[in-house]
Structure formats: C-alpha cells, structure tokens
PDB file of N, CA, C and O in Angstrom:
ATOM      1  N   MET A   1     147.076 195.732  26.829  1.00  0.00           N
ATOM      2  CA  MET A   1     146.842 194.438  26.229  1.00  0.00           C
ATOM      3  C   MET A   1     146.318 194.044  24.749  1.00  0.00           C
ATOM      4  O   MET A   1     145.657 194.771  24.008  1.00  0.00           O
ATOM      5  N   GLU A   2     146.629 193.127  24.567  1.00  0.00           N
ATOM      6  CA  GLU A   2     146.306 192.841  23.397  1.00  0.00           C
ATOM      7  C   GLU A   2     145.038 192.088  23.169  1.00  0.00           C
ATOM      8  O   GLU A   2     144.973 191.110  23.915  1.00  0.00           O
ATOM      9  N   ALA A   3     143.947 192.236  22.331  1.00  0.00           N
ATOM     10  CA  ALA A   3     142.969 191.936  22.306  1.00  0.00           C
ATOM     11  C   ALA A   3     143.021 190.146  21.453  1.00  0.00           C
ATOM     12  O   ALA A   3     143.283 189.936  20.269  1.00  0.00           O
ATOM     13  N   THR A   4     142.728 189.248  22.374  1.00  0.00           N
ATOM     14  CA  THR A   4     142.658 187.505  21.347  1.00  0.00           C
ATOM     15  C   THR A   4     141.099 187.064  21.335  1.00  0.00           C
ATOM     16  O   THR A   4     140.107 187.077  22.064  1.00  0.00           O
ATOM     17  N   SER A   5     141.439 186.738  20.281  1.00  0.00           N
ATOM     18  CA  SER A   5     139.394 185.980  19.874  1.00  0.00           C
ATOM     19  C   SER A   5     139.329 184.878  20.448  1.00  0.00           C
ATOM     20  O   SER A   5     140.300 184.331  20.970  1.00  0.00           O
ATOM     21  N   GLY A   6     138.444 184.526  20.427  1.00  0.00           N
ATOM     22  CA  GLY A   6     137.829 183.623  21.442  1.00  0.00           C
ATOM     23  C   GLY A   6     138.037 182.243  21.342  1.00  0.00           C
ATOM     24  O   GLY A   6     137.874 181.428  22.250  1.00  0.00           O
ATOM     25  N   ASN A   7     138.443 181.993  20.077  1.00  0.00           N
ATOM     26  CA  ASN A   7     139.048 180.684  19.668  1.00  0.00           C
ATOM     27  C   ASN A   7     140.507 180.778  20.007  1.00  0.00           C
ATOM     28  O   ASN A   7     141.095 179.716  20.213  1.00  0.00           O
ATOM     29  N   SER A   8     141.091 181.771  20.083  1.00  0.00           N
ATOM     30  CA  SER A   8     142.541 181.468  20.568  1.00  0.00           C
ATOM     31  C   SER A   8     142.601 181.607  22.307  1.00  0.00           C
ATOM     32  O   SER A   8     143.668 181.395  22.883  1.00  0.00           O
ATOM     33  N   MET A   9     141.629 181.900  22.906  1.00  0.00           N
ATOM     34  CA  MET A   9     141.377 181.926  24.216  1.00  0.00           C
ATOM     35  C   MET A   9     141.175 180.230  24.464  1.00  0.00           C
ATOM     36  O   MET A   9     141.989 179.510  25.042  1.00  0.00           O
ATOM     37  N   ARG A  10     140.188 179.903  24.012  1.00  0.00           N
ATOM     38  CA  ARG A  10     140.033 178.352  24.216  1.00  0.00           C
ATOM     39  C   ARG A  10     140.968 177.611  24.090  1.00  0.00           C
ATOM     40  O   ARG A  10     141.094 176.791  24.999  1.00  0.00           O
ATOM     41  N   GLN A  11     142.043 177.569  22.903  1.00  0.00           N
ATOM     42  CA  GLN A  11     143.350 177.042  22.870  1.00  0.00           C
ATOM     43  C   GLN A  11     144.077 177.416  23.835  1.00  0.00           C
ATOM     44  O   GLN A  11     144.912 176.601  24.228  1.00  0.00           O
ATOM     45  N   VAL A  12     144.020 178.354  24.314  1.00  0.00           N
ATOM     46  CA  VAL A  12     145.303 178.572  25.576  1.00  0.00           C
ATOM     47  C   VAL A  12     144.203 177.994  26.746  1.00  0.00           C
ATOM     48  O   VAL A  12     144.840 177.388  27.608  1.00  0.00           O
ATOM     49  N   ARG A  13     143.288 178.000  26.924  1.00  0.00           N
ATOM     50  CA  ARG A  13     142.689 177.250  28.167  1.00  0.00           C
ATOM     51  C   ARG A  13     142.810 175.769  27.996  1.00  0.00           C
ATOM     52  O   ARG A  13     143.498 175.134  28.795  1.00  0.00           O
ATOM     53  N   GLU A  14     142.203 175.186  27.028  1.00  0.00           N
ATOM     54  CA  GLU A  14     143.015 173.775  26.983  1.00  0.00           C
ATOM     55  C   GLU A  14     144.159 172.942  27.012  1.00  0.00           C
ATOM     56  O   GLU A  14     144.237 171.743  27.281  1.00  0.00           O
ATOM     57  N   ALA A  15     145.577 174.257  26.499  1.00  0.00           N
ATOM     58  CA  ALA A  15     146.730 174.069  26.484  1.00  0.00           C
ATOM     59  C   ALA A  15     147.042 173.732  28.684  1.00  0.00           C
ATOM     60  O   ALA A  15     147.435 172.768  29.341  1.00  0.00           O
ATOM     61  N   THR A  16     146.633 174.989  28.985  1.00  0.00           N
ATOM     62  CA  THR A  16     146.822 175.002  30.150  1.00  0.00           C
ATOM     63  C   THR A  16     145.992 174.326  31.015  1.00  0.00           C
ATOM     64  O   THR A  16     146.316 174.254  32.200  1.00  0.00           O
ATOM     65  N   ALA A  17     144.995 173.829  30.627  1.00  0.00           N
ATOM     66  CA  ALA A  17     144.268 172.587  31.596  1.00  0.00           C
ATOM     67  C   ALA A  17     144.578 171.205  31.366  1.00  0.00           C
ATOM     68  O   ALA A  17     144.501 170.270  32.163  1.00  0.00           O
ATOM     69  N   THR A  18     144.937 171.205  30.173  1.00  0.00           N
ATOM     70  CA  THR A  18     145.508 169.554  30.153  1.00  0.00           C
ATOM     71  C   THR A  18     146.491 168.665  30.860  1.00  0.00           C
ATOM     72  O   THR A  18     146.169 167.499  31.088  1.00  0.00           O
ATOM     73  N   PRO A  19     148.170 169.323  31.379  1.00  0.00           N
ATOM     74  CA  PRO A  19     148.706 168.946  32.762  1.00  0.00           C
ATOM     75  C   PRO A  19     147.918 168.375  33.663  1.00  0.00           C
ATOM     76  O   PRO A  19     147.850 167.207  34.046  1.00  0.00           O
ATOM     77  N   ARG A  20     147.095 169.711  34.073  1.00  0.00           N
ATOM     78  CA  ARG A  20     146.184 169.600  35.435  1.00  0.00           C
ATOM     79  C   ARG A  20     145.472 168.601  35.380  1.00  0.00           C
ATOM     80  O   ARG A  20     145.394 167.972  36.436  1.00  0.00           O
ATOM     81  N   ARG A  21     144.766 168.116  34.298  1.00  0.00           N
ATOM     82  CA  ARG A  21     144.250 166.668  34.911  1.00  0.00           C
ATOM     83  C   ARG A  21     144.855 165.541  34.694  1.00  0.00           C
ATOM     84  O   ARG A  21     144.244 164.588  35.178  1.00  0.00           O
ATOM     85  N   ARG A  22     145.817 165.277  34.157  1.00  0.00           N
ATOM     86  CA  ARG A  22     146.562 164.014  34.082  1.00  0.00           C
ATOM     87  C   ARG A  22     147.330 164.241  35.563  1.00  0.00           C
ATOM     88  O   ARG A  22     147.715 163.179  36.053  1.00  0.00           O
ATOM     89  N   ARG A  23     147.592 165.332  36.283  1.00  0.00           N
ATOM     90  CA  ARG A  23     148.022 164.964  37.660  1.00  0.00           C
ATOM     91  C   ARG A  23     146.971 164.710  38.268  1.00  0.00           C
ATOM     92  O   ARG A  23     147.164 163.842  39.119  1.00  0.00           O
ATOM     93  N   ARG A  24     145.837 165.105  38.220  1.00  0.00           N
ATOM     94  CA  ARG A  24     144.844 165.071  39.281  1.00  0.00           C
ATOM     95  C   ARG A  24     144.174 163.823  39.422  1.00  0.00           C
ATOM     96  O   ARG A  24     143.934 163.398  40.552  1.00  0.00           O
ATOM     97  N   GLY A  25     143.678 162.867  37.893  1.00  0.00           N
ATOM     98  CA  GLY A  25     143.371 162.023  38.239  1.00  0.00           C
ATOM     99  C   GLY A  25     144.155 160.367  38.508  1.00  0.00           C
ATOM    100  O   GLY A  25     145.376 160.302  38.650  1.00  0.00           O
ATOM    101  N   ALA A  26     143.624 159.608  38.533  1.00  0.00           N
ATOM    102  CA  ALA A  26     144.479 158.497  39.105  1.00  0.00           C
ATOM    103  C   ALA A  26     144.538 157.741  37.274  1.00  0.00           C
ATOM    104  O   ALA A  26     143.770 157.664  36.315  1.00  0.00           O
ATOM    105  N   ALA A  27     146.015 157.297  37.633  1.00  0.00           N
ATOM    106  CA  ALA A  27     146.836 156.261  36.326  1.00  0.00           C
ATOM    107  C   ALA A  27     146.008 155.094  36.292  1.00  0.00           C
ATOM    108  O   ALA A  27     145.247 154.802  37.215  1.00  0.00           O
ATOM    109  N   ALA A  28     146.137 154.434  35.265  1.00  0.00           N
ATOM    110  CA  ALA A  28     145.235 153.274  35.108  1.00  0.00           C
ATOM    111  C   ALA A  28     145.563 152.068  35.967  1.00  0.00           C
ATOM    112  O   ALA A  28     146.663 151.553  35.767  1.00  0.00           O
ATOM    113  N   GLY A  29     144.739 151.517  36.932  1.00  0.00           N
ATOM    114  CA  GLY A  29     144.838 150.466  37.835  1.00  0.00           C
ATOM    115  C   GLY A  29     145.024 151.273  39.187  1.00  0.00           C
ATOM    116  O   GLY A  29     144.439 150.627  40.057  1.00  0.00           O
ATOM    117  N   GLU A  30     145.476 152.181  39.618  1.00  0.00           N
ATOM    118  CA  GLU A  30     145.511 153.439  40.624  1.00  0.00           C
ATOM    119  C   GLU A  30     144.565 153.233  41.186  1.00  0.00           C
ATOM    120  O   GLU A  30     143.598 153.349  40.433  1.00  0.00           O
ATOM    121  N   ARG A  31     144.187 152.859  42.597  1.00  0.00           N
ATOM    122  CA  ARG A  31     142.928 153.463  43.390  1.00  0.00           C
ATOM    123  C   ARG A  31     143.437 154.053  44.029  1.00  0.00           C
ATOM    124  O   ARG A  31     144.490 153.641  44.516  1.00  0.00           O
ATOM    125  N   VAL A  32     142.906 155.378  44.354  1.00  0.00           N
ATOM    126  CA  VAL A  32     142.865 156.289  45.126  1.00  0.00           C
ATOM    127  C   VAL A  32     141.887 156.368  45.976  1.00  0.00           C
ATOM    128  O   VAL A  32     140.715 156.043  45.788  1.00  0.00           O
ATOM    129  N   ARG A  33     142.525 156.945  47.223  1.00  0.00           N
ATOM    130  CA  ARG A  33     141.808 157.275  48.721  1.00  0.00           C
ATOM    131  C   ARG A  33     141.732 158.668  49.049  1.00  0.00           C
ATOM    132  O   ARG A  33     142.598 159.505  48.794  1.00  0.00           O
ATOM    133  N   TYR A  34     140.579 158.873  49.665  1.00  0.00           N
ATOM    134  CA  TYR A  34     140.873 160.281  50.048  1.00  0.00           C
ATOM    135  C   TYR A  34     140.424 160.528  51.693  1.00  0.00           C
ATOM    136  O   TYR A  34     139.285 160.319  52.110  1.00  0.00           O
ATOM    137  N   PHE A  35     141.376 160.937  52.389  1.00  0.00           N
ATOM    138  CA  PHE A  35     141.170 160.980  53.885  1.00  0.00           C
ATOM    139  C   PHE A  35     141.080 162.646  54.350  1.00  0.00           C
ATOM    140  O   PHE A  35     141.627 163.348  53.499  1.00  0.00           O
ATOM    141  N   LEU A  36     140.601 163.311  55.328  1.00  0.00           N
ATOM    142  CA  LEU A  36     140.987 164.552  55.939  1.00  0.00           C
ATOM    143  C   LEU A  36     141.620 163.938  56.948  1.00  0.00           C
ATOM    144  O   LEU A  36     141.511 162.781  57.354  1.00  0.00           O
ATOM    145  N   PRO A  37     142.499 165.099  57.425  1.00  0.00           N
ATOM    146  CA  PRO A  37     143.147 165.001  58.405  1.00  0.00           C
ATOM    147  C   PRO A  37     142.913 164.852  59.500  1.00  0.00           C
ATOM    148  O   PRO A  37     141.912 165.431  59.923  1.00  0.00           O
ATOM    149  N   LYS A  38     143.863 163.868  60.615  1.00  0.00           N
ATOM    150  CA  LYS A  38     143.452 164.018  62.240  1.00  0.00           C
ATOM    151  C   LYS A  38     143.451 165.110  62.936  1.00  0.00           C
ATOM    152  O   LYS A  38     144.373 165.890  63.176  1.00  0.00           O
ATOM    153  N   PRO A  39     142.126 165.123  63.313  1.00  0.00           N
ATOM    154  CA  PRO A  39     142.234 166.134  64.366  1.00  0.00           C
ATOM    155  C   PRO A  39     143.756 166.870  65.054  1.00  0.00           C
ATOM    156  O   PRO A  39     144.293 166.008  65.750  1.00  0.00           O
ATOM    157  N   GLY A  40     144.392 167.890  65.053  1.00  0.00           N
ATOM    158  CA  GLY A  40     145.616 168.060  65.591  1.00  0.00           C
ATOM    159  C   GLY A  40     146.922 168.222  64.370  1.00  0.00           C
ATOM    160  O   GLY A  40     147.899 168.970  64.376  1.00  0.00           O
ATOM    161  N   SER A  41     146.532 167.322  63.486  1.00  0.00           N
ATOM    162  CA  SER A  41     147.531 167.153  62.202  1.00  0.00           C
ATOM    163  C   SER A  41     147.854 168.343  61.687  1.00  0.00           C
ATOM    164  O   SER A  41     147.150 169.352  61.636  1.00  0.00           O
ATOM    165  N   SER A  42     148.846 168.202  61.342  1.00  0.00           N
ATOM    166  CA  SER A  42     149.478 169.560  60.384  1.00  0.00           C
ATOM    167  C   SER A  42     149.972 169.011  59.131  1.00  0.00           C
ATOM    168  O   SER A  42     150.220 167.816  58.966  1.00  0.00           O
ATOM    169  N   SER A  43     150.107 169.929  58.244  1.00  0.00           N
ATOM    170  CA  SER A  43     150.605 169.801  56.546  1.00  0.00           C
ATOM    171  C   SER A  43     152.319 169.076  56.941  1.00  0.00           C
ATOM    172  O   SER A  43     152.916 168.230  56.275  1.00  0.00           O
ATOM    173  N   GLN A  44     152.872 169.884  58.477  1.00  0.00           N
ATOM    174  CA  GLN A  44     154.370 169.507  58.271  1.00  0.00           C
ATOM    175  C   GLN A  44     154.258 167.816  58.985  1.00  0.00           C
ATOM    176  O   GLN A  44     155.080 166.938  58.723  1.00  0.00           O
ATOM    177  N   LYS A  45     153.052 167.624  59.922  1.00  0.00           N
ATOM    178  CA  LYS A  45     152.953 166.162  60.533  1.00  0.00           C
ATOM    179  C   LYS A  45     151.662 165.749  60.310  1.00  0.00           C
ATOM    180  O   LYS A  45     150.802 165.633  61.183  1.00  0.00           O
ATOM    181  N   PRO A  46     151.471 165.424  58.601  1.00  0.00           N
ATOM    182  CA  PRO A  46     150.535 164.371  58.575  1.00  0.00           C
ATOM    183  C   PRO A  46     149.844 163.778  59.277  1.00  0.00           C
ATOM    184  O   PRO A  46     150.423 163.579  60.345  1.00  0.00           O
ATOM    185  N   GLU A  47     148.447 163.192  59.242  1.00  0.00           N
ATOM    186  CA  GLU A  47     147.749 162.010  60.212  1.00  0.00           C
ATOM    187  C   GLU A  47     146.744 161.894  59.188  1.00  0.00           C
ATOM    188  O   GLU A  47     146.289 162.855  58.567  1.00  0.00           O
ATOM    189  N   LEU A  48     146.448 160.833  59.048  1.00  0.00           N
ATOM    190  CA  LEU A  48     145.027 160.835  57.812  1.00  0.00           C
ATOM    191  C   LEU A  48     143.968 160.655  59.233  1.00  0.00           C
ATOM    192  O   LEU A  48     144.318 160.494  60.402  1.00  0.00           O
ATOM    193  N   GLY A  49     143.002 160.718  58.841  1.00  0.00           N
ATOM    194  CA  GLY A  49     141.661 160.716  60.058  1.00  0.00           C
ATOM    195  C   GLY A  49     140.741 160.231  59.231  1.00  0.00           C
ATOM    196  O   GLY A  49     141.162 159.187  58.732  1.00  0.00           O
ATOM    197  N   GLU A  50     139.414 160.579  58.765  1.00  0.00           N
ATOM    198  CA  GLU A  50     138.093 159.862  58.309  1.00  0.00           C
ATOM    199  C   GLU A  50     138.605 159.596  57.575  1.00  0.00           C
ATOM    200  O   GLU A  50     139.758 160.014  57.678  1.00  0.00           O
ATOM    201  N   GLU A  51     138.401 158.950  56.572  1.00  0.00           N
ATOM    202  CA  GLU A  51     138.375 158.694  54.956  1.00  0.00           C
ATOM    203  C   GLU A  51     136.883 158.961  53.902  1.00  0.00           C
ATOM    204  O   GLU A  51     135.864 158.269  53.909  1.00  0.00           O
ATOM    205  N   ALA A  52     137.047 159.659  53.412  1.00  0.00           N
ATOM    206  CA  ALA A  52     135.952 160.184  52.163  1.00  0.00           C
ATOM    207  C   ALA A  52     135.619 158.845  51.146  1.00  0.00           C
ATOM    208  O   ALA A  52     136.368 158.079  50.538  1.00  0.00           O
ATOM    209  N   ALA A  53     134.293 158.928  51.248  1.00  0.00           N
ATOM    210  CA  ALA A  53     133.562 158.005  50.069  1.00  0.00           C
ATOM    211  C   ALA A  53     134.252 158.593  48.448  1.00  0.00           C
ATOM    212  O   ALA A  53     134.278 157.851  47.465  1.00  0.00           O
ATOM    213  N   SER A  54     134.659 159.722  48.430  1.00  0.00           N
ATOM    214  CA  SER A  54     135.324 160.280  47.314  1.00  0.00           C
ATOM    215  C   SER A  54     135.492 161.499  46.717  1.00  0.00           C
ATOM    216  O   SER A  54     134.523 162.177  47.058  1.00  0.00           O
ATOM    217  N   GLU A  55     136.278 162.191  45.942  1.00  0.00           N
ATOM    218  CA  GLU A  55     136.979 163.009  45.720  1.00  0.00           C
ATOM    219  C   GLU A  55     136.481 164.679  46.171  1.00  0.00           C
ATOM    220  O   GLU A  55     136.900 165.676  46.759  1.00  0.00           O
ATOM    221  N   ALA A  56     135.184 164.111  45.366  1.00  0.00           N
ATOM    222  CA  ALA A  56     134.094 165.254  45.731  1.00  0.00           C
ATOM    223  C   ALA A  56     133.490 165.531  47.203  1.00  0.00           C
ATOM    224  O   ALA A  56     132.988 166.562  47.652  1.00  0.00           O
ATOM    225  N   GLU A  57     133.707 164.248  47.820  1.00  0.00           N
ATOM    226  CA  GLU A  57     133.309 164.419  48.961  1.00  0.00           C
ATOM    227  C   GLU A  57     133.615 164.894  49.846  1.00  0.00           C
ATOM    228  O   GLU A  57     132.909 165.427  50.702  1.00  0.00           O
ATOM    229  N   ALA A  58     135.281 164.734  49.778  1.00  0.00           N
ATOM    230  CA  ALA A  58     136.831 165.090  50.186  1.00  0.00           C
ATOM    231  C   ALA A  58     136.769 166.615  50.458  1.00  0.00           C
ATOM    232  O   ALA A  58     136.726 167.200  51.541  1.00  0.00           O
ATOM    233  N   LEU A  59     136.775 167.131  49.135  1.00  0.00           N
ATOM    234  CA  LEU A  59     136.237 168.394  48.550  1.00  0.00           C
ATOM    235  C   LEU A  59     135.497 169.230  49.596  1.00  0.00           C
ATOM    236  O   LEU A  59     135.948 170.120  50.316  1.00  0.00           O
ATOM    237  N   VAL A  60     134.357 168.778  49.521  1.00  0.00           N
ATOM    238  CA  VAL A  60     133.366 169.634  50.102  1.00  0.00           C
ATOM    239  C   VAL A  60     133.723 169.325  51.518  1.00  0.00           C
ATOM    240  O   VAL A  60     133.356 170.381  52.032  1.00  0.00           O
ATOM    241  N   GLU A  61     134.077 168.773  52.273  1.00  0.00           N
ATOM    242  CA  GLU A  61     134.364 168.580  53.872  1.00  0.00           C
ATOM    243  C   GLU A  61     135.612 169.411  54.062  1.00  0.00           C
ATOM    244  O   GLU A  61     135.767 170.197  54.996  1.00  0.00           O
ATOM    245  N   ALA A  62     136.508 169.173  53.083  1.00  0.00           N
ATOM    246  CA  ALA A  62     137.581 170.482  53.201  1.00  0.00           C
ATOM    247  C   ALA A  62     137.280 171.525  53.504  1.00  0.00           C
ATOM    248  O   ALA A  62     137.595 171.938  54.620  1.00  0.00           O
ATOM    249  N   PHE A  63     136.396 172.501  52.402  1.00  0.00           N
ATOM    250  CA  PHE A  63     135.831 173.488  52.220  1.00  0.00           C
ATOM    251  C   PHE A  63     135.155 174.047  53.652  1.00  0.00           C
ATOM    252  O   PHE A  63     135.418 175.123  54.188  1.00  0.00           O
ATOM    253  N   ARG A  64     134.156 172.967  54.155  1.00  0.00           N
ATOM    254  CA  ARG A  64     133.677 173.387  55.194  1.00  0.00           C
ATOM    255  C   ARG A  64     134.364 173.467  56.845  1.00  0.00           C
ATOM    256  O   ARG A  64     133.857 174.003  57.830  1.00  0.00           O
ATOM    257  N   GLY A  65     135.778 172.686  56.732  1.00  0.00           N
ATOM    258  CA  GLY A  65     136.493 172.744  57.451  1.00  0.00           C
ATOM    259  C   GLY A  65     137.236 174.408  57.828  1.00  0.00           C
ATOM    260  O   GLY A  65     137.450 174.562  59.031  1.00  0.00           O
ATOM    261  N   PRO A  66     137.446 175.056  57.337  1.00  0.00           N
ATOM    262  CA  PRO A  66     138.519 175.015  56.363  1.00  0.00           C
ATOM    263  C   PRO A  66     139.631 174.195  56.289  1.00  0.00           C
ATOM    264  O   PRO A  66     140.557 174.680  56.939  1.00  0.00           O
ATOM    265  N   GLN A  67     139.899 173.189  55.779  1.00  0.00           N
ATOM    266  CA  GLN A  67     141.380 172.023  56.033  1.00  0.00           C
ATOM    267  C   GLN A  67     141.777 171.236  54.902  1.00  0.00           C
ATOM    268  O   GLN A  67     141.213 171.368  53.816  1.00  0.00           O
ATOM    269  N   LEU A  68     142.573 170.546  55.064  1.00  0.00           N
ATOM    270  CA  LEU A  68     143.219 169.930  53.464  1.00  0.00           C
ATOM    271  C   LEU A  68     142.565 168.765  53.562  1.00  0.00           C
ATOM    272  O   LEU A  68     141.817 168.477  54.496  1.00  0.00           O
ATOM    273  N   PHE A  69     142.835 168.007  52.546  1.00  0.00           N
ATOM    274  CA  PHE A  69     142.683 166.711  52.371  1.00  0.00           C
ATOM    275  C   PHE A  69     143.654 165.998  51.499  1.00  0.00           C
ATOM    276  O   PHE A  69     144.072 166.223  50.363  1.00  0.00           O
ATOM    277  N   TYR A  70     143.901 165.005  52.440  1.00  0.00           N
ATOM    278  CA  TYR A  70     144.954 163.848  51.557  1.00  0.00           C
ATOM    279  C   TYR A  70     144.624 162.670  50.229  1.00  0.00           C
ATOM    280  O   TYR A  70     143.800 161.774  50.044  1.00  0.00           O
ATOM    281  N   THR A  71     145.464 163.100  49.675  1.00  0.00           N
ATOM    282  CA  THR A  71     145.433 161.308  48.279  1.00  0.00           C
ATOM    283  C   THR A  71     146.364 160.508  48.974  1.00  0.00           C
ATOM    284  O   THR A  71     147.423 160.849  49.500  1.00  0.00           O
ATOM    285  N   LEU A  72     145.790 159.318  48.900  1.00  0.00           N
ATOM    286  CA  LEU A  72     146.342 158.448  49.125  1.00  0.00           C
ATOM    287  C   LEU A  72     146.549 157.201  48.023  1.00  0.00           C
ATOM    288  O   LEU A  72     145.569 156.555  47.653  1.00  0.00           O
ATOM    289  N   VAL A  73     147.947 156.899  47.507  1.00  0.00           N
ATOM    290  CA  VAL A  73     148.288 155.171  46.390  1.00  0.00           C
ATOM    291  C   VAL A  73     148.806 154.466  47.031  1.00  0.00           C
ATOM    292  O   VAL A  73     149.738 154.860  47.732  1.00  0.00           O
ATOM    293  N   ALA A  74     148.492 153.447  47.035  1.00  0.00           N
ATOM    294  CA  ALA A  74     149.465 152.431  47.575  1.00  0.00           C
ATOM    295  C   ALA A  74     150.366 151.841  46.465  1.00  0.00           C
ATOM    296  O   ALA A  74     150.148 152.065  45.274  1.00  0.00           O
ATOM    297  N   TRP A  75     151.096 151.296  46.783  1.00  0.00           N
ATOM    298  CA  TRP A  75     151.888 150.921  45.749  1.00  0.00           C
ATOM    299  C   TRP A  75     152.843 149.361  46.207  1.00  0.00           C
ATOM    300  O   TRP A  75     153.019 149.121  47.402  1.00  0.00           O
ATOM    301  N   ASN A  76     153.274 148.611  45.358  1.00  0.00           N
ATOM    302  CA  ASN A  76     153.785 147.398  45.616  1.00  0.00           C
ATOM    303  C   ASN A  76     155.638 147.586  44.686  1.00  0.00           C
ATOM    304  O   ASN A  76     155.863 147.808  43.496  1.00  0.00           O
ATOM    305  N   SER A  77     156.144 147.481  45.279  1.00  0.00           N
ATOM    306  CA  SER A  77     157.717 147.400  44.642  1.00  0.00           C
ATOM    307  C   SER A  77     157.925 145.730  44.373  1.00  0.00           C
ATOM    308  O   SER A  77     157.923 144.809  45.190  1.00  0.00           O
ATOM    309  N   VAL A  78     158.095 145.718  42.970  1.00  0.00           N
ATOM    310  CA  VAL A  78     158.386 144.456  42.079  1.00  0.00           C
ATOM    311  C   VAL A  78     159.286 144.318  41.307  1.00  0.00           C
ATOM    312  O   VAL A  78     159.380 144.731  40.151  1.00  0.00           O
ATOM    313  N   PRO A  79     160.187 143.565  42.084  1.00  0.00           N
ATOM    314  CA  PRO A  79     161.515 143.088  41.162  1.00  0.00           C
ATOM    315  C   PRO A  79     161.254 142.222  39.697  1.00  0.00           C
ATOM    316  O   PRO A  79     160.589 141.191  39.604  1.00  0.00           O
ATOM    317  N   GLU A  80     162.023 142.991  38.490  1.00  0.00           N
ATOM    318  CA  GLU A  80     161.962 142.483  37.373  1.00  0.00           C
ATOM    319  C   GLU A  80     163.403 142.210  37.027  1.00  0.00           C
ATOM    320  O   GLU A  80     164.412 142.821  37.381  1.00  0.00           O
ATOM    321  N   LEU A  81     163.266 141.126  36.236  1.00  0.00           N
ATOM    322  CA  LEU A  81     164.711 140.879  35.790  1.00  0.00           C
ATOM    323  C   LEU A  81     164.567 140.779  34.354  1.00  0.00           C
ATOM    324  O   LEU A  81     163.530 140.365  33.835  1.00  0.00           O
ATOM    325  N   ASN A  82     165.610 141.160  33.683  1.00  0.00           N
ATOM    326  CA  ASN A  82     165.994 141.296  32.555  1.00  0.00           C
ATOM    327  C   ASN A  82     167.196 140.728  32.079  1.00  0.00           C
ATOM    328  O   ASN A  82     168.217 141.416  32.061  1.00  0.00           O
ATOM    329  N   GLY A  83     167.200 139.426  31.648  1.00  0.00           N
ATOM    330  CA  GLY A  83     168.052 139.078  31.594  1.00  0.00           C
ATOM    331  C   GLY A  83     169.288 138.768  32.545  1.00  0.00           C
ATOM    332  O   GLY A  83     169.235 137.871  33.386  1.00  0.00           O
ATOM    333  N   SER A  84     170.422 139.585  32.351  1.00  0.00           N
ATOM    334  CA  SER A  84     171.014 139.758  33.990  1.00  0.00           C
ATOM    335  C   SER A  84     171.086 140.843  34.634  1.00  0.00           C
ATOM    336  O   SER A  84     171.856 140.919  35.591  1.00  0.00           O
ATOM    337  N   GLU A  85     170.219 142.027  34.211  1.00  0.00           N
ATOM    338  CA  GLU A  85     169.806 143.078  34.742  1.00  0.00           C
ATOM    339  C   GLU A  85     168.551 143.117  35.655  1.00  0.00           C
ATOM    340  O   GLU A  85     167.448 142.642  35.383  1.00  0.00           O
ATOM    341  N   ALA A  86     168.799 143.559  36.421  1.00  0.00           N
ATOM    342  CA  ALA A  86     167.692 143.561  37.852  1.00  0.00           C
ATOM    343  C   ALA A  86     167.104 144.605  37.847  1.00  0.00           C
ATOM    344  O   ALA A  86     167.734 145.395  37.143  1.00  0.00           O
ATOM    345  N   LYS A  87     166.251 145.033  38.243  1.00  0.00           N
ATOM    346  CA  LYS A  87     165.285 146.168  38.374  1.00  0.00           C
ATOM    347  C   LYS A  87     164.208 146.450  39.424  1.00  0.00           C
ATOM    348  O   LYS A  87     163.439 145.489  39.412  1.00  0.00           O
ATOM    349  N   ILE A  88     163.852 147.297  40.266  1.00  0.00           N
ATOM    350  CA  ILE A  88     162.617 147.400  40.950  1.00  0.00           C
ATOM    351  C   ILE A  88     161.790 148.409  40.204  1.00  0.00           C
ATOM    352  O   ILE A  88     162.244 149.383  39.604  1.00  0.00           O
ATOM    353  N   SER A  89     160.431 148.043  40.316  1.00  0.00           N
ATOM    354  CA  SER A  89     159.412 148.756  39.348  1.00  0.00           C
ATOM    355  C   SER A  89     158.513 149.134  40.813  1.00  0.00           C
ATOM    356  O   SER A  89     158.729 148.618  41.909  1.00  0.00           O
ATOM    357  N   LYS A  90     157.546 150.087  40.533  1.00  0.00           N
ATOM    358  CA  LYS A  90     156.358 149.893  41.404  1.00  0.00           C
ATOM    359  C   LYS A  90     155.326 149.820  40.573  1.00  0.00           C
ATOM    360  O   LYS A  90     155.355 150.424  39.501  1.00  0.00           O
ATOM    361  N   ARG A  91     154.137 148.976  40.998  1.00  0.00           N
ATOM    362  CA  ARG A  91     152.893 148.956  40.808  1.00  0.00           C
ATOM    363  C   ARG A  91     151.998 148.913  41.344  1.00  0.00           C
ATOM    364  O   ARG A  91     151.972 147.928  42.082  1.00  0.00           O
ATOM    365  N   PRO A  92     150.673 149.837  41.412  1.00  0.00           N
ATOM    366  CA  PRO A  92     149.744 150.082  42.263  1.00  0.00           C
ATOM    367  C   PRO A  92     148.922 149.226  43.008  1.00  0.00           C
ATOM    368  O   PRO A  92     148.130 148.664  42.252  1.00  0.00           O
ATOM    369  N   LEU A  93     148.778 148.885  44.218  1.00  0.00           N
ATOM    370  CA  LEU A  93     148.204 147.851  44.736  1.00  0.00           C
ATOM    371  C   LEU A  93     146.901 147.584  44.075  1.00  0.00           C
ATOM    372  O   LEU A  93     146.460 148.429  43.296  1.00  0.00           O
ATOM    373  N   THR A  94     146.385 146.728  44.259  1.00  0.00           N
ATOM    374  CA  THR A  94     145.043 146.032  43.750  1.00  0.00           C
ATOM    375  C   THR A  94     144.063 145.887  44.697  1.00  0.00           C
ATOM    376  O   THR A  94     144.173 145.088  45.627  1.00  0.00           O
ATOM    377  N   PRO A  95     142.971 146.705  44.505  1.00  0.00           N
ATOM    378  CA  PRO A  95     142.151 146.389  45.336  1.00  0.00           C
ATOM    379  C   PRO A  95     141.492 144.887  45.904  1.00  0.00           C
ATOM    380  O   PRO A  95     141.432 144.009  45.044  1.00  0.00           O
ATOM    381  N   GLU A  96     141.025 144.554  47.205  1.00  0.00           N
ATOM    382  CA  GLU A  96     141.360 143.173  47.886  1.00  0.00           C
ATOM    383  C   GLU A  96     139.610 143.078  47.587  1.00  0.00           C
ATOM    384  O   GLU A  96     138.982 142.071  47.913  1.00  0.00           O
TER     385      GLU A  96
END
C-alpha cells in the first residue's frame, strides 16, 4: 500500500463526501419529514408510524430500535406550457 500525504487524504475525503451531502439534504423548497415504521411493517411493505421531529431524532430512535426510518417529501405535479409544447413538472409541496 502506498503512503499518501495528509493533504491528499483530505482531498479524497472531500471528493467522496460531497455527493453524499447533496443526496442527504433537501433541495431548496423541499420539506423533508421523518417517520419511524409502523410496528409490523417491513422494508418490503413500508407503513409510516410515528413522525420524528428531526432527522437527528429519527436516527436516534432508529438506532435504539434497531429499525429503519423513512424520509418523505411531498410533491405537486404542475403543468407547464411553453408555446405549443406541454410538460409536466414536479414541485415540492409548500408547508401549510
């Protein structure tokens, strides 16, 4: 195994961590909700149980389980007309 400098290792960690952060957080306007599974549900047949107040709370409760937790983002389908071309887009549901 070849030795690498501390600077190189930091660059590798940053390069590999960046995509993970993007997938994890919500994009602008998205409201992510966190749920523990309903007792008796499975990953093959998910059912939402108690809602957690935050991602951190969901992580802790899932760790105590041990169990899964689910994230939920609600979307609206919105028609968009561009001249004679119609397109359907998704937009995050805005909180009420």
